[in-house]
C-alpha positions, -999 to +999 in steps of 0.1 A: -668+592+663-648+614+687-614+602+673-605+584+706-588+550+703-580+526+731-543+521+737-551+484+742-572+481+710-598+460+729-635+465+735-663+475+712-669+509+695-693+525+720-707+551+695-737+527+689-742+518+726-775+537+729-791+514+703-770+483+710-778+482+747-815+484+741-815+456+715-791+433+734-802+438+770-838+452+766-832+482+787-822+518+781-786+529+783-794+549+814-809+519+832-781+497+820-754+520+834-773+522+867-778+484+869-755+466+844-757+429+837-733+403+825-697+411+820-704+448+824-718+441+859-683+429+869-665+457+850-686+485+864-688+469+899-651+463+904-629+478+877-645+510+866-661+525+896-684+554+887-702+579+909-738+587+901-727+620+885-702+602+863-729+577+853-750+607+841-720+620+822-714+586+805-750+585+793-747+621+780-715+614+762-727+581+747-759+598+736-738+625+718-716+598+703-747+580+690-761+612+674-727+617+657-726+581+647-761+583+631-752+615+613-721+598+599-742+568+588-767+590+570-740+610+553-721+579+541-753+566+525-757+597+503 
């Protein structure tokens, strides 16, 4: 939704992460970023090390992305 593409072309579109994390992991995005599970536990624990303030920024950006994603979904249905 922000027009950003991965150079490696791997990984999911995170614009729906706010909803997806809740349905897949049963926790809010904020709680998931603080205490990730599964593969993301390894990624955020050893490959992408985030400070507490960066984690807050991630949640804010993914929330904005989700709002834009939902707006696009509603617009495309009309």
